[in-house]
N, C-alpha and C positions, 0 to 999 in steps of 0.2 A: 576720348578724341583727343588728339595729339596737341601739344601746344604748338600754338602758330599754325593751326590748320585753315584752310581756306577752301571754298567750293567755287567752281565755275557757276555762275547764275545764268538762268534762262529767262527769256522774256514769255515763253509760253510752254507748257509741256502738255500735250494731250495724249501722254502715253505712248505716242509712237514716234514723234516728230518733236523734238526739244529744239528750240530756236534759241541759239548763244546770244547773248546780249554782251558777253566779255567781262562782265564784273567778277571780281573775286571777292565773294562775300565771306567775311570773316568769321570764322566759326570757334575763335580761340577766346580769350578772357576779355571782357569789355569793363570799361570804367563805370561803376554803378551809377555815380551822380550824374556823368555827361552822356554816357552811352557811347563813347568813343573806344574803338578796339585798341587793345594795348599789348605790348610783349617785351619781355624782359632783353635787354641788349647789354652783354657783358655783367655789369652790376647795378644796372638801374633801368626803370620802366621807360618805354618810349611810344608813341603810337606807332601802331602795325604800319600804318600808311606811309609815315617817316622812314620806318625801318626798310621797307621794300623799296621805296623811292630811293633811299641812300644807297642800296644794293645796285640800283639799276643806272642811277644819274650822279651819284655822290652827294655832298651835302646839300640841305636845302639852303638857298641863299639867306644871308643875315636880315633878320626883320621880315621874313615871308613864313606864311603857314599854308599847308597845302589843302588846297579847295578841291572837292569832288566834284568834277565836271559832269559825271553822269547822274549826279543828285542822290547818290546812294551811299550813305554816310559809313556803311558797313564795308562797302568796296575799298580795298586795298591795293588794287592793280596800278602801278606807277603811271602807265600812260592814262589813265583816266584822273590823274591829279595835275595842278597847276601851281606853282607856288605864287602866291599873290601877297599883298600887305593885307593887314585886317582891315584897314578900311575899304579896299576893293572887296573883300568878301562880304562885309556887312553890307555894302551897297548892293553887289550882286544878290544877296538875299533878301533885299529889300527892307533891311532894318534901319537904313539912314536915308533921309532925304539929301538928295543932291545939292550940293552948294553950287554958287557961280564958280568958285575955284575949281571944283571936281570938274565940272562941265568943261571949262576951259582947257584944264589939262587932259581931258579926254579928246578934245577936238585936236590939240597938238599932237597927239599920238597918232591920228588918223592919216 
């Protein structure tokens, strides 16, 4: 397998009609403790999602992480990712109870 390889994912494949879901499923190196796809960029390691995001959109904004909107942690497709704060990531994953301040901030954004 080539370093940095990914494959187009499918929702279903009955042998004749594969339905593409659009995810780019990472088939390269994965960080053993976290399961996050990684790739070597110049002289250091970075996440594969960040690498492809940077190629397509430039740097990830300061203080943001790339959340997989498709819900597939091995997906590295840039348009399946959104730069969010760590608090937003935890909230969307259900790891944090919403505080009054978080609710008020969300309401102001609407």
